[in-house]
N, C-alpha and C positions, 0 to 999 in steps of 0.2 A: 156887281158881279152876278153871273147867272150860273147856277149849279145844276148839273144833270149827272145821272149815274148810268153806266152801261154794264151789261152782263155778258161776260165771256169774250165778246169781240165787237168792234165798231161795225156798223152803227146800230147795234141792238140796245137802244136806250130803255131804261125802266120807265114805265108809264105810271103816274100816280093814280091810285085807285083806293078802294076801301081797305086794302092791306098794306099798301106801300105809299110812302110820302117822302118827298125831298124838301127839307127846310131851306128856304131861300134866305134865311137869316144866317145860318152857320154852315150850310152845305151837307148836313148829316142826312143819311138815308135811314128811315125808320121802317121796319117791317113788323107788322102785327101778325101773329099766327103763322110763323114760318112753316112752309110746306116743303116737301121733298123737291118740288120743282124749282125752289129758290136756290138749290145747290149750284155753285159755280164761282167764277172769279169776277169780282166787281171792281170797277175803276170810276173815280170821280172825274168829270169833265167840267172844268171851270173856264168860263169865257168872260171877257170884258169888252162890251161893245164900244166903250169910249176909246180904248186903245187898239181895238180889233186884234186882240191876242187871246189864244186859247191854250190850255194845258191839260194833260191827262195825269192822274195820279198813278202810282204803281198798282198792280192788281192785288186785291185783297180776297183771299179764298173764304167762302162760306160753306160749311159742312153741317147741315142740320142734324141734330141728334134725334134719336127715337123718342117717342112720348114717354117711354119708361126710364129714360136716362136720368133725369133729375127734374124735380119740380121746385121752382123758386117761390118763396113767399111774395106776396104783393109788396111792391116797393114804389112809393110815389116820391118823385124828386121834384122839389120846387126851388127854382132860382129866379126870383123876380128882381128885375132891375127897374129903375124909374122909367116909366113910359109916358111920353107926352104926345098929345095930338091937338090939332086945331079943332075948334068947335065945328061940328058938321062933317068932319072927315072920318074915314074908316080907319079902324085899328084892328090888326090881326094879332091874336095871342095864341101861343102854342102851349098845349098841356099834354104830357105823355105819362101814362101809368103803365108800369111794368109788372109782370107777374102772371100767375095762372091760378 
């Protein structure tokens, strides 16, 4: 499966950069340092090249709060599952820390 996210309308897809990342493991969209420009309606676009089928999720609204709204304490979530790799092959691990 391949995961992509779009903002407000097709074909405005989110481009991964220093602030935004789409996990190809679970399809989640991660945004670090949400900005006012991130406001909008997001939809996940999932495609399967093997069966040549694609689907869109329902739109999910994102409304950024002001800096003064609430500060969350740092929160590190760790969920490790067994990971195996062949010697000499690449492994990609994801680690996300939340908080301010």
